[in-house]
PQR file of N, CA, C, O and H, with PARSE charges and radii, in Angstrom:
ATOM      1  N   MET A   1       0.846  -1.172   0.000 -0.4000 1.5000
ATOM      2  CA  MET A   1       0.000   0.000   0.000 -0.0000 2.0000
ATOM      3  C   MET A   1       0.883   1.224   0.000  0.5500 1.7000
ATOM      4  O   MET A   1       1.939   1.252   0.632 -0.5500 1.4000
ATOM      5  N   LEU A   2       0.440   2.225  -0.711 -0.4000 1.5000
ATOM      6  CA  LEU A   2       1.141   3.503  -0.738 -0.0000 2.0000
ATOM      7  C   LEU A   2       0.184   4.561  -0.216  0.5500 1.7000
ATOM      8  O   LEU A   2      -0.921   4.713  -0.737 -0.5500 1.4000
ATOM      9  H   LEU A   2      -0.418   2.202  -1.225  0.4000 1.0000
ATOM     10  N   PHE A   3       0.600   5.288   0.805 -0.4000 1.5000
ATOM     11  CA  PHE A   3      -0.171   6.396   1.343 -0.0000 2.0000
ATOM     12  C   PHE A   3       0.480   7.685   0.861  0.5500 1.7000
ATOM     13  O   PHE A   3       1.691   7.867   0.990 -0.5500 1.4000
ATOM     14  H   PHE A   3       1.498   5.164   1.228  0.4000 1.0000
ATOM     15  N   VAL A   4      -0.331   8.573   0.305 -0.4000 1.5000
ATOM     16  CA  VAL A   4       0.182   9.820  -0.250 -0.0000 2.0000
ATOM     17  C   VAL A   4      -0.464  10.984   0.492  0.5500 1.7000
ATOM     18  O   VAL A   4      -1.689  11.080   0.560 -0.5500 1.4000
ATOM     19  H   VAL A   4      -1.315   8.426   0.200  0.4000 1.0000
ATOM     20  N   GLY A   5       0.361  11.867   1.048 -0.4000 1.5000
ATOM     21  CA  GLY A   5      -0.126  13.049   1.749 -0.0000 2.0000
ATOM     22  C   GLY A   5       0.384  14.303   1.067  0.5500 1.7000
ATOM     23  O   GLY A   5       1.133  14.225   0.093 -0.5500 1.4000
ATOM     24  H   GLY A   5       1.356  11.789   0.994  0.4000 1.0000
ATOM     25  N   LEU A   6      -0.018  15.456   1.574 -0.4000 1.5000
ATOM     26  CA  LEU A   6       0.372  16.730   0.988 -0.0000 2.0000
ATOM     27  C   LEU A   6       1.881  16.947   1.082  0.5500 1.7000
ATOM     28  O   LEU A   6       2.493  17.408   0.118 -0.5500 1.4000
ATOM     29  H   LEU A   6      -0.626  15.519   2.365  0.4000 1.0000
ATOM     30  N   TYR A   7       2.490  16.626   2.219 -0.4000 1.5000
ATOM     31  CA  TYR A   7       3.915  16.873   2.408 -0.0000 2.0000
ATOM     32  C   TYR A   7       4.741  15.607   2.596  0.5500 1.7000
ATOM     33  O   TYR A   7       5.967  15.679   2.678 -0.5500 1.4000
ATOM     34  H   TYR A   7       1.993  16.252   3.002  0.4000 1.0000
ATOM     35  N   GLN A   8       4.094  14.456   2.663 -0.4000 1.5000
ATOM     36  CA  GLN A   8       4.826  13.216   2.874 -0.0000 2.0000
ATOM     37  C   GLN A   8       3.992  12.025   2.440  0.5500 1.7000
ATOM     38  O   GLN A   8       2.799  12.160   2.169 -0.5500 1.4000
ATOM     39  H   GLN A   8       3.098  14.397   2.596  0.4000 1.0000
ATOM     40  N   GLY A   9       4.610  10.876   2.376 -0.4000 1.5000
ATOM     41  CA  GLY A   9       3.940   9.638   2.054 -0.0000 2.0000
ATOM     42  C   GLY A   9       4.714   8.484   2.655  0.5500 1.7000
ATOM     43  O   GLY A   9       5.831   8.669   3.138 -0.5500 1.4000
ATOM     44  H   GLY A   9       5.579  10.766   2.596  0.4000 1.0000
ATOM     45  N   PHE A  10       4.136   7.299   2.629 -0.4000 1.5000
ATOM     46  CA  PHE A  10       4.828   6.123   3.129 -0.0000 2.0000
ATOM     47  C   PHE A  10       4.160   4.873   2.585  0.5500 1.7000
ATOM     48  O   PHE A  10       3.047   4.933   2.062 -0.5500 1.4000
ATOM     49  H   PHE A  10       3.228   7.149   2.236  0.4000 1.0000
ATOM     50  N   SER A  11       4.833   3.754   2.709 -0.4000 1.5000
ATOM     51  CA  SER A  11       4.268   2.489   2.252 -0.0000 2.0000
ATOM     52  C   SER A  11       4.234   1.501   3.407  0.5500 1.7000
ATOM     53  O   SER A  11       5.051   1.568   4.325 -0.5500 1.4000
ATOM     54  H   SER A  11       5.737   3.705   3.134  0.4000 1.0000
ATOM     55  N   LEU A  12       3.277   0.583   3.346 -0.4000 1.5000
ATOM     56  CA  LEU A  12       3.091  -0.457   4.347 -0.0000 2.0000
ATOM     57  C   LEU A  12       2.680  -1.741   3.651  0.5500 1.7000
ATOM     58  O   LEU A  12       2.251  -1.716   2.497 -0.5500 1.4000
ATOM     59  H   LEU A  12       2.613   0.529   2.600  0.4000 1.0000
ATOM     60  N   CYS A  13       2.808  -2.855   4.341 -0.4000 1.5000
ATOM     61  CA  CYS A  13       2.347  -4.139   3.824 -0.0000 2.0000
ATOM     62  C   CYS A  13       0.867  -4.299   4.176  0.5500 1.7000
ATOM     63  O   CYS A  13       0.521  -4.311   5.357 -0.5500 1.4000
ATOM     64  H   CYS A  13       3.156  -2.875   5.278  0.4000 1.0000
ATOM     65  N   ALA A  14      -0.006  -4.422   3.185 -0.4000 1.5000
ATOM     66  CA  ALA A  14      -1.447  -4.513   3.414 -0.0000 2.0000
ATOM     67  C   ALA A  14      -1.821  -5.729   4.257  0.5500 1.7000
ATOM     68  O   ALA A  14      -2.802  -5.685   4.998 -0.5500 1.4000
ATOM     69  H   ALA A  14       0.275  -4.412   2.226  0.4000 1.0000
ATOM     70  N   ALA A  15      -1.056  -6.810   4.155 -0.4000 1.5000
ATOM     71  CA  ALA A  15      -1.360  -8.023   4.912 -0.0000 2.0000
ATOM     72  C   ALA A  15      -1.286  -7.801   6.416  0.5500 1.7000
ATOM     73  O   ALA A  15      -1.852  -8.583   7.180 -0.5500 1.4000
ATOM     74  H   ALA A  15      -0.259  -6.846   3.552  0.4000 1.0000
ATOM     75  N   ASP A  16      -0.602  -6.755   6.854 -0.4000 1.5000
ATOM     76  CA  ASP A  16      -0.456  -6.460   8.282 -0.0000 2.0000
ATOM     77  C   ASP A  16      -1.630  -5.666   8.863  0.5500 1.7000
ATOM     78  O   ASP A  16      -1.664  -5.432  10.071 -0.5500 1.4000
ATOM     79  H   ASP A  16      -0.143  -6.120   6.234  0.4000 1.0000
ATOM     80  N   PHE A  17      -2.598  -5.242   8.030 -0.4000 1.5000
ATOM     81  CA  PHE A  17      -3.680  -4.378   8.480 -0.0000 2.0000
ATOM     82  C   PHE A  17      -5.022  -4.879   7.951  0.5500 1.7000
ATOM     83  O   PHE A  17      -5.259  -4.890   6.743 -0.5500 1.4000
ATOM     84  H   PHE A  17      -2.571  -5.431   7.049  0.4000 1.0000
ATOM     85  N   ALA A  18      -5.897  -5.293   8.871 -0.4000 1.5000
ATOM     86  CA  ALA A  18      -7.226  -5.782   8.490 -0.0000 2.0000
ATOM     87  C   ALA A  18      -8.020  -4.689   7.783  0.5500 1.7000
ATOM     88  O   ALA A  18      -8.022  -3.537   8.219 -0.5500 1.4000
ATOM     89  H   ALA A  18      -5.705  -5.284   9.852  0.4000 1.0000
ATOM     90  N   GLY A  19      -8.683  -5.044   6.710 -0.4000 1.5000
ATOM     91  CA  GLY A  19      -9.548  -4.111   5.994 -0.0000 2.0000
ATOM     92  C   GLY A  19      -8.871  -3.293   4.919  0.5500 1.7000
ATOM     93  O   GLY A  19      -9.552  -2.599   4.164 -0.5500 1.4000
ATOM     94  H   GLY A  19      -8.681  -5.979   6.356  0.4000 1.0000
ATOM     95  N   LEU A  20      -7.541  -3.350   4.821 -0.4000 1.5000
ATOM     96  CA  LEU A  20      -6.842  -2.612   3.777 -0.0000 2.0000
ATOM     97  C   LEU A  20      -6.399  -3.577   2.689  0.5500 1.7000
ATOM     98  O   LEU A  20      -6.143  -4.750   2.960 -0.5500 1.4000
ATOM     99  H   LEU A  20      -6.988  -3.914   5.434  0.4000 1.0000
ATOM    100  N   GLU A  21      -6.310  -3.093   1.479 -0.4000 1.5000
ATOM    101  CA  GLU A  21      -5.982  -3.922   0.326 -0.0000 2.0000
ATOM    102  C   GLU A  21      -4.607  -3.584  -0.220  0.5500 1.7000
ATOM    103  O   GLU A  21      -4.177  -2.431  -0.183 -0.5500 1.4000
ATOM    104  H   GLU A  21      -6.519  -2.139   1.259  0.4000 1.0000
ATOM    105  N   GLY A  22      -3.931  -4.586  -0.721 -0.4000 1.5000
ATOM    106  CA  GLY A  22      -2.665  -4.368  -1.391 -0.0000 2.0000
ATOM    107  C   GLY A  22      -2.892  -3.858  -2.799  0.5500 1.7000
ATOM    108  O   GLY A  22      -4.020  -3.855  -3.291 -0.5500 1.4000
ATOM    109  H   GLY A  22      -4.281  -5.522  -0.751  0.4000 1.0000
ATOM    110  N   ASN A  23      -1.824  -3.426  -3.449 -0.4000 1.5000
ATOM    111  CA  ASN A  23      -1.861  -2.911  -4.815 -0.0000 2.0000
ATOM    112  C   ASN A  23      -2.806  -1.715  -4.947  0.5500 1.7000
ATOM    113  O   ASN A  23      -3.493  -1.553  -5.955 -0.5500 1.4000
ATOM    114  H   ASN A  23      -0.907  -3.428  -3.050  0.4000 1.0000
ATOM    115  N   CYS A  24      -2.821  -0.877  -3.896 -0.4000 1.5000
ATOM    116  CA  CYS A  24      -3.697   0.293  -3.860 -0.0000 2.0000
ATOM    117  C   CYS A  24      -2.915   1.511  -3.394  0.5500 1.7000
ATOM    118  O   CYS A  24      -1.883   1.400  -2.732 -0.5500 1.4000
ATOM    119  H   CYS A  24      -2.263  -1.009  -3.077  0.4000 1.0000
ATOM    120  N   VAL A  25      -3.433   2.671  -3.757 -0.4000 1.5000
ATOM    121  CA  VAL A  25      -2.925   3.946  -3.262 -0.0000 2.0000
ATOM    122  C   VAL A  25      -4.033   4.556  -2.416  0.5500 1.7000
ATOM    123  O   VAL A  25      -5.169   4.681  -2.872 -0.5500 1.4000
ATOM    124  H   VAL A  25      -4.271   2.762  -4.294  0.4000 1.0000
ATOM    125  N   TYR A  26      -3.704   4.938  -1.179 -0.4000 1.5000
ATOM    126  CA  TYR A  26      -4.658   5.585  -0.286 -0.0000 2.0000
ATOM    127  C   TYR A  26      -4.296   7.065  -0.217  0.5500 1.7000
ATOM    128  O   TYR A  26      -3.127   7.422  -0.069 -0.5500 1.4000
ATOM    129  H   TYR A  26      -2.780   4.837  -0.809  0.4000 1.0000
ATOM    130  N   PHE A  27      -5.316   7.926  -0.327 -0.4000 1.5000
ATOM    131  CA  PHE A  27      -5.029   9.358  -0.303 -0.0000 2.0000
ATOM    132  C   PHE A  27      -6.192  10.126   0.309  0.5500 1.7000
ATOM    133  O   PHE A  27      -7.329   9.656   0.326 -0.5500 1.4000
ATOM    134  H   PHE A  27      -6.266   7.636  -0.448  0.4000 1.0000
ATOM    135  N   PHE A  28      -5.884  11.315   0.811 -0.4000 1.5000
ATOM    136  CA  PHE A  28      -6.892  12.214   1.347 -0.0000 2.0000
ATOM    137  C   PHE A  28      -7.218  13.269   0.304  0.5500 1.7000
ATOM    138  O   PHE A  28      -6.352  13.697  -0.459 -0.5500 1.4000
ATOM    139  H   PHE A  28      -4.960  11.698   0.797  0.4000 1.0000
ATOM    140  N   LYS A  29      -8.469  13.678   0.282 -0.4000 1.5000
ATOM    141  CA  LYS A  29      -8.904  14.760  -0.595 -0.0000 2.0000
ATOM    142  C   LYS A  29      -9.747  15.708   0.247  0.5500 1.7000
ATOM    143  O   LYS A  29     -10.653  15.281   0.964 -0.5500 1.4000
ATOM    144  H   LYS A  29      -9.172  13.331   0.901  0.4000 1.0000
ATOM    145  N   MET A  30      -9.437  17.006   0.153 -0.4000 1.5000
ATOM    146  CA  MET A  30     -10.176  17.999   0.927 -0.0000 2.0000
ATOM    147  C   MET A  30     -11.304  18.592   0.102  0.5500 1.7000
ATOM    148  O   MET A  30     -11.169  18.796  -1.105 -0.5500 1.4000
ATOM    149  H   MET A  30      -8.702  17.352  -0.429  0.4000 1.0000
ATOM    150  N   ASP A  31     -12.438  18.872   0.780 -0.4000 1.5000
ATOM    151  CA  ASP A  31     -13.532  19.557   0.102 -0.0000 2.0000
ATOM    152  C   ASP A  31     -13.430  21.063   0.370  0.5500 1.7000
ATOM    153  O   ASP A  31     -12.470  21.521   0.989 -0.5500 1.4000
ATOM    154  H   ASP A  31     -12.547  18.707   1.760  0.4000 1.0000
ATOM    155  N   ARG A  32     -14.393  21.807  -0.083 -0.4000 1.5000
ATOM    156  CA  ARG A  32     -14.325  23.270   0.053 -0.0000 2.0000
ATOM    157  C   ARG A  32     -14.454  23.748   1.495  0.5500 1.7000
ATOM    158  O   ARG A  32     -14.089  24.882   1.804 -0.5500 1.4000
ATOM    159  H   ARG A  32     -15.173  21.435  -0.586  0.4000 1.0000
ATOM    160  N   ALA A  33     -14.967  22.901   2.378 -0.4000 1.5000
ATOM    161  CA  ALA A  33     -15.102  23.271   3.791 -0.0000 2.0000
ATOM    162  C   ALA A  33     -13.872  22.834   4.597  0.5500 1.7000
ATOM    163  O   ALA A  33     -13.904  22.826   5.828 -0.5500 1.4000
ATOM    164  H   ALA A  33     -15.264  21.980   2.128  0.4000 1.0000
ATOM    165  N   SER A  34     -12.795  22.473   3.903 -0.4000 1.5000
ATOM    166  CA  SER A  34     -11.543  22.022   4.523 -0.0000 2.0000
ATOM    167  C   SER A  34     -11.703  20.745   5.338  0.5500 1.7000
ATOM    168  O   SER A  34     -10.968  20.523   6.300 -0.5500 1.4000
ATOM    169  H   SER A  34     -12.769  22.479   2.903  0.4000 1.0000
ATOM    170  N   ARG A  35     -12.659  19.907   4.955 -0.4000 1.5000
ATOM    171  CA  ARG A  35     -12.772  18.573   5.541 -0.0000 2.0000
ATOM    172  C   ARG A  35     -12.069  17.613   4.602  0.5500 1.7000
ATOM    173  O   ARG A  35     -12.144  17.769   3.384 -0.5500 1.4000
ATOM    174  H   ARG A  35     -13.256  20.087   4.173  0.4000 1.0000
ATOM    175  N   SER A  36     -11.393  16.630   5.150 -0.4000 1.5000
ATOM    176  CA  SER A  36     -10.703  15.677   4.281 -0.0000 2.0000
ATOM    177  C   SER A  36     -11.331  14.294   4.418  0.5500 1.7000
ATOM    178  O   SER A  36     -11.793  13.906   5.491 -0.5500 1.4000
ATOM    179  H   SER A  36     -11.332  16.504   6.140  0.4000 1.0000
ATOM    180  N   PHE A  37     -11.338  13.576   3.330 -0.4000 1.5000
ATOM    181  CA  PHE A  37     -11.894  12.237   3.249 -0.0000 2.0000
ATOM    182  C   PHE A  37     -10.814  11.325   2.689  0.5500 1.7000
ATOM    183  O   PHE A  37      -9.971  11.768   1.908 -0.5500 1.4000
ATOM    184  H   PHE A  37     -10.963  13.891   2.458  0.4000 1.0000
ATOM    185  N   ILE A  38     -10.832  10.051   3.082 -0.4000 1.5000
ATOM    186  CA  ILE A  38      -9.827   9.124   2.580 -0.0000 2.0000
ATOM    187  C   ILE A  38     -10.421   8.320   1.415  0.5500 1.7000
ATOM    188  O   ILE A  38     -11.573   7.889   1.447 -0.5500 1.4000
ATOM    189  H   ILE A  38     -11.517   9.692   3.716  0.4000 1.0000
ATOM    190  N   TYR A  39      -9.590   8.141   0.396 -0.4000 1.5000
ATOM    191  CA  TYR A  39      -9.984   7.422  -0.812 -0.0000 2.0000
ATOM    192  C   TYR A  39      -8.977   6.310  -1.086  0.5500 1.7000
ATOM    193  O   TYR A  39      -7.836   6.352  -0.627 -0.5500 1.4000
ATOM    194  H   TYR A  39      -8.654   8.491   0.369  0.4000 1.0000
ATOM    195  N   ARG A  40      -9.432   5.313  -1.848 -0.4000 1.5000
ATOM    196  CA  ARG A  40      -8.565   4.219  -2.258 -0.0000 2.0000
ATOM    197  C   ARG A  40      -8.594   4.129  -3.788  0.5500 1.7000
ATOM    198  O   ARG A  40      -9.664   4.070  -4.394 -0.5500 1.4000
ATOM    199  H   ARG A  40     -10.359   5.279  -2.221  0.4000 1.0000
ATOM    200  N   PHE A  41      -7.413   4.119  -4.400 -0.4000 1.5000
ATOM    201  CA  PHE A  41      -7.266   3.923  -5.842 -0.0000 2.0000
ATOM    202  C   PHE A  41      -6.714   2.524  -6.055  0.5500 1.7000
ATOM    203  O   PHE A  41      -5.623   2.206  -5.584 -0.5500 1.4000
ATOM    204  H   PHE A  41      -6.543   4.167  -3.908  0.4000 1.0000
ATOM    205  N   ARG A  42      -7.468   1.682  -6.766 -0.4000 1.5000
ATOM    206  CA  ARG A  42      -7.037   0.317  -7.048 -0.0000 2.0000
ATOM    207  C   ARG A  42      -6.214   0.300  -8.331  0.5500 1.7000
ATOM    208  O   ARG A  42      -6.699   0.676  -9.398 -0.5500 1.4000
ATOM    209  H   ARG A  42      -8.355   1.941  -7.148  0.4000 1.0000
ATOM    210  N   MET A  43      -4.971  -0.138  -8.215 -0.4000 1.5000
ATOM    211  CA  MET A  43      -4.063  -0.158  -9.359 -0.0000 2.0000
ATOM    212  C   MET A  43      -4.543  -1.124 -10.444  0.5500 1.7000
ATOM    213  O   MET A  43      -4.328  -0.869 -11.629 -0.5500 1.4000
ATOM    214  H   MET A  43      -4.577  -0.443  -7.349  0.4000 1.0000
ATOM    215  N   GLU A  44      -5.187  -2.224 -10.061 -0.4000 1.5000
ATOM    216  CA  GLU A  44      -5.594  -3.245 -11.020 -0.0000 2.0000
ATOM    217  C   GLU A  44      -6.616  -2.744 -12.033  0.5500 1.7000
ATOM    218  O   GLU A  44      -6.506  -3.036 -13.224 -0.5500 1.4000
ATOM    219  H   GLU A  44      -5.362  -2.431  -9.098  0.4000 1.0000
ATOM    220  N   ASP A  45      -7.619  -1.984 -11.562 -0.4000 1.5000
ATOM    221  CA  ASP A  45      -8.698  -1.574 -12.465 -0.0000 2.0000
ATOM    222  C   ASP A  45      -8.906  -0.064 -12.543  0.5500 1.7000
ATOM    223  O   ASP A  45      -9.803   0.396 -13.249 -0.5500 1.4000
ATOM    224  H   ASP A  45      -7.709  -1.746 -10.595  0.4000 1.0000
ATOM    225  N   GLY A  46      -8.085   0.721 -11.825 -0.4000 1.5000
ATOM    226  CA  GLY A  46      -8.191   2.175 -11.872 -0.0000 2.0000
ATOM    227  C   GLY A  46      -9.391   2.739 -11.133  0.5500 1.7000
ATOM    228  O   GLY A  46      -9.710   3.917 -11.287 -0.5500 1.4000
ATOM    229  H   GLY A  46      -7.355   0.347 -11.251  0.4000 1.0000
ATOM    230  N   GLN A  47     -10.065   1.915 -10.330 -0.4000 1.5000
ATOM    231  CA  GLN A  47     -11.245   2.356  -9.597 -0.0000 2.0000
ATOM    232  C   GLN A  47     -10.845   3.184  -8.378  0.5500 1.7000
ATOM    233  O   GLN A  47      -9.906   2.841  -7.659 -0.5500 1.4000
ATOM    234  H   GLN A  47      -9.805   0.957 -10.205  0.4000 1.0000
ATOM    235  N   ILE A  48     -11.576   4.283  -8.158 -0.4000 1.5000
ATOM    236  CA  ILE A  48     -11.378   5.120  -6.977 -0.0000 2.0000
ATOM    237  C   ILE A  48     -12.652   5.058  -6.154  0.5500 1.7000
ATOM    238  O   ILE A  48     -13.752   5.198  -6.689 -0.5500 1.4000
ATOM    239  H   ILE A  48     -12.338   4.562  -8.742  0.4000 1.0000
ATOM    240  N   GLU A  49     -12.503   4.846  -4.845 -0.4000 1.5000
ATOM    241  CA  GLU A  49     -13.670   4.819  -3.974 -0.0000 2.0000
ATOM    242  C   GLU A  49     -13.388   5.574  -2.686  0.5500 1.7000
ATOM    243  O   GLU A  49     -12.280   5.529  -2.152 -0.5500 1.4000
ATOM    244  H   GLU A  49     -11.610   4.732  -4.410  0.4000 1.0000
ATOM    245  N   GLU A  50     -14.417   6.275  -2.192 -0.4000 1.5000
ATOM    246  CA  GLU A  50     -14.312   6.930  -0.892 -0.0000 2.0000
ATOM    247  C   GLU A  50     -14.543   5.874   0.174  0.5500 1.7000
ATOM    248  O   GLU A  50     -15.491   5.094   0.081 -0.5500 1.4000
ATOM    249  H   GLU A  50     -15.318   6.312  -2.626  0.4000 1.0000
ATOM    250  N   LEU A  51     -13.699   5.844   1.168 -0.4000 1.5000
ATOM    251  CA  LEU A  51     -13.827   4.858   2.229 -0.0000 2.0000
ATOM    252  C   LEU A  51     -14.734   5.385   3.333  0.5500 1.7000
ATOM    253  O   LEU A  51     -14.752   6.587   3.599 -0.5500 1.4000
ATOM    254  H   LEU A  51     -12.929   6.477   1.244  0.4000 1.0000
ATOM    255  N   PRO A  52     -15.488   4.494   3.979 -0.5600 1.5000
ATOM    256  CA  PRO A  52     -16.378   4.948   5.050  0.2800 2.0000
ATOM    257  C   PRO A  52     -15.587   5.466   6.236  0.5500 1.7000
ATOM    258  O   PRO A  52     -14.467   5.027   6.496 -0.5500 1.4000
ATOM    259  N   GLY A  53     -16.177   6.392   6.937 -0.4000 1.5000
ATOM    260  CA  GLY A  53     -15.539   6.957   8.119 -0.0000 2.0000
ATOM    261  C   GLY A  53     -15.874   8.426   8.219  0.5500 1.7000
ATOM    262  O   GLY A  53     -16.392   9.021   7.274 -0.5500 1.4000
ATOM    263  H   GLY A  53     -17.087   6.749   6.725  0.4000 1.0000
ATOM    264  N   PRO A  54     -15.580   9.010   9.363 -0.5600 1.5000
ATOM    265  CA  PRO A  54     -15.878  10.437   9.546  0.2800 2.0000
ATOM    266  C   PRO A  54     -14.932  11.311   8.733  0.5500 1.7000
ATOM    267  O   PRO A  54     -13.802  10.921   8.436 -0.5500 1.4000
ATOM    268  N   SER A  55     -15.409  12.490   8.381 -0.4000 1.5000
ATOM    269  CA  SER A  55     -14.503  13.452   7.747 -0.0000 2.0000
ATOM    270  C   SER A  55     -13.612  14.036   8.831  0.5500 1.7000
ATOM    271  O   SER A  55     -13.968  14.035  10.009 -0.5500 1.4000
ATOM    272  H   SER A  55     -16.327  12.807   8.622  0.4000 1.0000
ATOM    273  N   MET A  56     -12.462  14.529   8.428 -0.4000 1.5000
ATOM    274  CA  MET A  56     -11.504  15.085   9.379 -0.0000 2.0000
ATOM    275  C   MET A  56     -11.065  16.457   8.905  0.5500 1.7000
ATOM    276  O   MET A  56     -11.062  16.728   7.704 -0.5500 1.4000
ATOM    277  H   MET A  56     -12.172  14.530   7.471  0.4000 1.0000
ATOM    278  N   HIS A  57     -10.701  17.310   9.822 -0.4000 1.5000
ATOM    279  CA  HIS A  57     -10.178  18.630   9.476 -0.0000 2.0000
ATOM    280  C   HIS A  57      -8.651  18.577   9.509  0.5500 1.7000
ATOM    281  O   HIS A  57      -8.059  18.164  10.506 -0.5500 1.4000
ATOM    282  H   HIS A  57     -10.704  17.090  10.797  0.4000 1.0000
ATOM    283  N   ALA A  58      -8.026  18.991   8.425 -0.4000 1.5000
ATOM    284  CA  ALA A  58      -6.572  19.140   8.349 -0.0000 2.0000
ATOM    285  C   ALA A  58      -5.819  17.928   8.879  0.5500 1.7000
ATOM    286  O   ALA A  58      -4.927  18.066   9.717 -0.5500 1.4000
ATOM    287  H   ALA A  58      -8.506  19.326   7.614  0.4000 1.0000
ATOM    288  N   CYS A  59      -6.171  16.751   8.398 -0.4000 1.5000
ATOM    289  CA  CYS A  59      -5.500  15.544   8.880 -0.0000 2.0000
ATOM    290  C   CYS A  59      -4.086  15.442   8.294  0.5500 1.7000
ATOM    291  O   CYS A  59      -3.784  16.020   7.250 -0.5500 1.4000
ATOM    292  H   CYS A  59      -6.895  16.639   7.718  0.4000 1.0000
ATOM    293  N   THR A  60      -3.246  14.705   8.983 -0.4000 1.5000
ATOM    294  CA  THR A  60      -1.878  14.487   8.535 -0.0000 2.0000
ATOM    295  C   THR A  60      -1.417  13.148   9.043  0.5500 1.7000
ATOM    296  O   THR A  60      -2.032  12.589   9.951 -0.5500 1.4000
ATOM    297  H   THR A  60      -3.491  14.236   9.832  0.4000 1.0000
ATOM    298  N   TRP A  61      -0.360  12.623   8.486 -0.4000 1.5000
ATOM    299  CA  TRP A  61       0.182  11.336   8.911 -0.0000 2.0000
ATOM    300  C   TRP A  61       0.952  11.527  10.202  0.5500 1.7000
ATOM    301  O   TRP A  61       1.604  12.551  10.402 -0.5500 1.4000
ATOM    302  H   TRP A  61       0.139  13.077   7.748  0.4000 1.0000
ATOM    303  N   GLY A  62       0.874  10.533  11.076 -0.4000 1.5000
ATOM    304  CA  GLY A  62       1.687  10.523  12.285 -0.0000 2.0000
ATOM    305  C   GLY A  62       3.077   9.997  11.968  0.5500 1.7000
ATOM    306  O   GLY A  62       3.244   9.242  11.010 -0.5500 1.4000
ATOM    307  H   GLY A  62       0.345   9.701  10.913  0.4000 1.0000
ATOM    308  N   GLY A  63       4.059  10.371  12.738 -0.4000 1.5000
ATOM    309  CA  GLY A  63       5.421   9.941  12.482 -0.0000 2.0000
ATOM    310  C   GLY A  63       5.920   8.880  13.441  0.5500 1.7000
ATOM    311  O   GLY A  63       7.053   8.417  13.306 -0.5500 1.4000
ATOM    312  H   GLY A  63       3.924  10.984  13.516  0.4000 1.0000
ATOM    313  N   ALA A  64       5.109   8.484  14.399 -0.4000 1.5000
ATOM    314  CA  ALA A  64       5.560   7.530  15.410 -0.0000 2.0000
ATOM    315  C   ALA A  64       5.824   6.161  14.793  0.5500 1.7000
ATOM    316  O   ALA A  64       5.042   5.669  13.980 -0.5500 1.4000
ATOM    317  H   ALA A  64       4.189   8.860  14.508  0.4000 1.0000
ATOM    318  N   GLY A  65       6.924   5.566  15.189 -0.4000 1.5000
ATOM    319  CA  GLY A  65       7.227   4.187  14.794 -0.0000 2.0000
ATOM    320  C   GLY A  65       7.878   4.034  13.447  0.5500 1.7000
ATOM    321  O   GLY A  65       8.131   2.908  13.018 -0.5500 1.4000
ATOM    322  H   GLY A  65       7.560   5.966  15.850  0.4000 1.0000
ATOM    323  N   ARG A  66       8.161   5.121  12.762 -0.4000 1.5000
ATOM    324  CA  ARG A  66       8.825   5.026  11.471 -0.0000 2.0000
ATOM    325  C   ARG A  66      10.317   5.277  11.646  0.5500 1.7000
ATOM    326  O   ARG A  66      10.732   6.041  12.517 -0.5500 1.4000
ATOM    327  H   ARG A  66       7.957   6.036  13.110  0.4000 1.0000
ATOM    328  N   ASP A  67      11.121   4.619  10.800 -0.4000 1.5000
ATOM    329  CA  ASP A  67      12.576   4.818  10.837 -0.0000 2.0000
ATOM    330  C   ASP A  67      12.968   6.019  10.025  0.5500 1.7000
ATOM    331  O   ASP A  67      14.152   6.346   9.936 -0.5500 1.4000
ATOM    332  H   ASP A  67      10.783   3.999  10.093  0.4000 1.0000
TER
END
């Protein structure tokens, strides 16, 4: 999995996280009210889907546990 953010990104093994799929790009997209939603782009078929969950304001990736 590849996570892409505004100022950073990172990759993880999808098998280590329940509910996430491999061969995908996960990204946030902000609406006009500055709420962000997470989306998944499937590399196999080019499909983009919004994932369920609450919207967030100005979300960013955490840095804990990364080398």
